[in-house]
C-alpha positions as CSV (number, residue, x, y, z in Angstrom):
1,M,12.0,15.8,5.5
2,K,14.7,13.1,5.9
3,G,13.0,10.0,4.6
4,I,10.1,8.5,2.7
5,I,7.8,5.6,3.2
6,F,5.7,4.2,0.3
7,D,2.5,2.3,0.5
8,F,2.7,-0.2,-2.4
9,N,-0.6,-1.3,-3.8
10,G,-2.3,1.6,-5.5
11,T,0.8,3.7,-4.9
12,L,4.0,2.3,-6.4
13,F,2.0,-0.3,-8.3
14,W,-1.4,0.7,-9.6
15,D,-3.1,-2.6,-9.2
16,S,-6.3,-1.5,-7.5
17,Q,-8.5,-2.8,-10.3
18,M,-7.0,-6.3,-10.2
19,H,-7.5,-6.4,-6.4
20,L,-11.1,-5.2,-6.9
21,D,-11.8,-7.9,-9.5
22,A,-10.2,-10.6,-7.3
23,W,-12.1,-9.5,-4.2
24,R,-15.4,-9.2,-6.0
25,E,-15.1,-12.8,-7.0
26,Y,-14.1,-14.0,-3.5
27,S,-16.6,-11.8,-1.7
28,A,-19.4,-13.3,-3.8
29,K,-18.0,-16.7,-2.9
30,L,-18.0,-15.8,0.8
31,R,-21.4,-14.3,1.2
32,G,-23.3,-14.8,-2.0
33,I,-23.1,-11.1,-3.1
34,A,-20.1,-9.3,-4.4
35,F,-18.7,-6.2,-2.6
36,T,-20.0,-2.9,-3.8
37,D,-17.6,-0.1,-4.8
38,D,-18.4,1.7,-1.6
39,E,-17.6,-1.4,0.5
40,M,-14.4,-1.9,-1.4
41,L,-13.3,1.7,-0.6
42,K,-14.2,1.4,3.1
43,Y,-13.4,-2.1,4.0
44,M,-10.8,-3.5,1.5
45,F,-8.0,-1.0,0.6
46,G,-5.3,-1.0,3.3
47,R,-6.9,-3.8,5.3
48,T,-5.5,-7.2,6.1
49,N,-7.0,-10.3,4.4
50,E,-8.3,-11.3,7.8
51,D,-10.1,-8.0,8.2
52,I,-11.7,-8.3,4.8
53,I,-12.8,-11.9,5.2
54,K,-14.2,-11.0,8.7
55,Y,-16.2,-8.2,7.2
56,A,-17.5,-10.4,4.4
57,L,-18.5,-13.2,6.7
58,G,-19.9,-10.9,9.4
59,K,-17.9,-12.7,12.1
60,K,-14.3,-13.5,13.1
61,P,-13.2,-16.5,10.9
62,D,-10.9,-19.2,12.2
63,A,-7.2,-19.0,11.2
64,K,-7.4,-22.0,8.9
65,L,-10.2,-20.5,6.8
66,V,-8.5,-17.2,6.5
67,K,-5.3,-18.9,5.3
68,E,-7.1,-21.0,2.7
69,L,-9.2,-18.2,1.3
70,A,-6.4,-15.6,1.3
71,E,-4.0,-17.9,-0.4
72,E,-6.5,-18.8,-3.1
73,K,-7.4,-15.2,-3.7
74,E,-3.8,-14.0,-3.8
75,A,-2.7,-16.7,-6.2
76,H,-5.6,-15.6,-8.5
77,Y,-4.5,-12.0,-8.2
78,R,-0.8,-12.8,-9.0
79,N,-1.9,-14.7,-12.1
80,M,-4.0,-11.7,-13.2
81,C,-0.9,-9.5,-12.8
82,L,1.2,-11.8,-15.0
83,Q,-1.6,-12.0,-17.6
84,N,-1.7,-8.2,-17.9
85,P,1.9,-7.2,-18.9
86,K,0.6,-3.8,-20.2
87,D,-0.5,-2.9,-16.7
88,F,2.1,-4.9,-14.7
89,K,4.6,-2.1,-14.2
90,L,5.4,0.5,-11.6
91,A,3.5,3.8,-11.4
92,P,4.2,6.7,-13.8
93,N,7.8,8.0,-13.2
94,A,8.2,5.9,-10.1
95,E,11.4,4.3,-11.2
96,K,12.9,7.7,-12.0
97,F,11.9,9.0,-8.6
98,L,13.3,5.8,-6.8
99,D,16.6,6.2,-8.7
100,Y,16.8,9.8,-7.4
101,L,16.2,8.7,-3.8
102,H,18.6,5.9,-4.0
103,N,21.4,7.9,-5.7
104,N,21.0,10.6,-3.0
105,K,21.0,8.0,-0.1
106,I,17.6,9.2,1.1
107,P,16.2,6.6,3.7
108,M,13.2,4.9,2.3
109,T,11.1,1.8,2.7
110,I,7.7,0.2,1.9
111,A,4.9,-0.3,4.3
112,T,2.2,-2.5,2.8
113,M,-0.7,-4.6,4.1
114,S,0.1,-7.2,1.5
115,E,1.2,-10.6,2.8
116,W,4.7,-12.0,2.2
117,C,3.6,-14.2,-0.7
118,N,2.7,-11.0,-2.7
119,V,5.7,-9.0,-1.4
120,E,8.1,-11.7,-2.5
121,F,6.4,-11.7,-5.9
122,Y,6.8,-7.9,-6.2
123,I,10.4,-8.0,-5.1
124,K,11.2,-10.6,-7.8
125,E,9.1,-9.1,-10.7
126,F,9.9,-5.4,-10.1
127,K,13.5,-6.1,-8.9
128,L,12.8,-3.9,-5.8
129,S,16.2,-4.7,-4.3
130,R,17.6,-2.1,-6.8
131,W,16.3,0.6,-4.4
132,F,15.1,-1.0,-1.2
133,D,16.7,-2.8,1.7
134,I,14.3,-5.8,1.6
135,D,14.8,-6.5,5.4
136,K,13.3,-3.0,6.1
137,I,10.0,-3.6,4.2
138,V,7.0,-3.8,6.5
139,Y,4.2,-6.1,5.5
140,S,1.2,-8.0,6.9
141,N,2.8,-10.7,9.0
142,G,-0.2,-11.6,11.1
143,K,1.0,-9.5,14.0
144,I,0.6,-5.9,12.8
145,P,-2.9,-4.5,12.8
146,G,-4.3,-3.3,9.5
147,K,-4.6,0.3,8.6
148,P,-5.9,2.7,9.9
149,A,-4.0,1.6,12.9
150,P,-0.7,3.6,12.9
151,D,1.6,0.7,13.8
152,I,2.8,-0.1,10.3
153,Y,4.0,3.5,9.7
154,K,5.6,3.7,13.1
155,I,7.5,0.5,12.5
156,A,8.5,1.6,9.0
157,A,9.9,4.9,10.3
158,K,11.9,3.0,13.0
159,N,13.2,0.6,10.3
160,I,14.9,3.5,8.4
161,G,16.2,5.1,11.6
162,L,13.8,8.1,11.7
163,A,11.1,9.6,13.8
164,P,7.6,9.5,12.0
165,S,7.7,13.3,12.0
166,E,10.8,13.2,9.8
167,C,9.1,11.1,7.2
168,I,6.9,11.5,4.1
169,V,4.3,8.9,3.4
170,I,2.7,8.4,0.0
171,E,-0.7,6.7,0.1
172,D,-3.7,6.1,-2.0
173,A,-6.1,4.5,0.5
174,L,-8.2,6.4,3.0
175,S,-7.3,3.9,5.7
176,G,-3.6,4.3,4.9
177,I,-3.8,8.1,5.0
178,E,-5.5,7.9,8.4
179,A,-2.8,5.4,9.6
180,A,-0.1,7.8,8.6
181,R,-1.9,10.7,10.3
182,R,-2.3,8.7,13.5
183,A,1.4,7.8,13.4
184,N,2.3,11.6,13.3
185,I,3.9,11.4,9.9
186,G,5.5,14.7,9.0
187,K,4.0,15.0,5.5
188,I,1.3,12.9,3.9
189,I,1.0,12.9,0.1
190,A,-2.1,11.3,-1.5
191,I,-1.6,9.7,-5.0
192,A,-4.8,9.7,-7.1
193,S,-4.2,6.4,-8.8
194,R,-7.8,5.3,-9.0
195,E,-9.9,8.1,-7.6
196,P,-10.0,11.6,-9.0
197,K,-7.8,14.2,-7.3
198,E,-11.0,15.9,-5.9
199,F,-11.6,12.8,-3.8
200,Y,-8.7,13.6,-1.6
201,E,-9.5,17.3,-1.0
202,N,-10.2,18.2,2.6
203,I,-9.0,14.8,3.9
204,P,-7.3,15.4,7.3
205,G,-3.5,15.2,7.1
206,V,-3.1,15.4,3.3
207,S,-0.8,18.2,2.3
208,Q,-0.4,17.4,-1.4
209,I,-2.2,15.3,-4.1
210,I,-0.3,13.9,-7.1
211,T,-1.1,11.7,-10.1
212,D,2.5,11.2,-11.2
213,F,5.8,10.8,-9.2
214,D,7.3,13.6,-11.3
215,Q,5.0,16.0,-9.5
216,L,6.9,15.6,-6.2
217,D,9.2,18.4,-5.2
218,K,12.6,16.9,-4.6
219,T,13.8,19.9,-2.7
220,I,11.7,18.8,0.3
221,F,14.4,16.3,1.3
222,E,17.4,17.0,3.4
223,I,20.3,15.7,1.3
224,K,23.6,15.1,3.2
């Protein structure tokens, strides 16, 4: 493999619980009943805010409502991050792995369905410019369909100058894994940040399941 694309939420940053808590609150506000765990798994992870709000309301919302609700929810989420310094850190051994990739000039980027307000927050708080070309990060800009559509991974591969088949994708969400599979990504690695490893067994396209970035075999990369 020549390059790597990271999902962010639940992959490089294990924030699934904070997103769950924030969306439970806002789903109850939207429809009177909070999302169940099953709904969270199927309809939240890897989706755009518009997709999630549409599911909660049972109809397509107008753009103004989406913007208002999404901004309110994301501000609450970012505040939760800052109030939990113990958990507000990159995934186990992620920094060590990112240092290896950067030092060996392996093409890499992030492909996340987070909106720019959160991406900008992560860039600042995690100092992501140490490793990533910020201009190559792909995020939810209102034009890219949410996962499991393959668009985000096709764009990410193009941004680092590679064919999807030359890239590794690391994902935690079912919708993201399916997006990578549909994009014809060369190798898909599931990271069990919230679900047990067994959850990912027999999922189409997954070639490896990890719980720590130290478990990745670095010899898989073609180093110039």
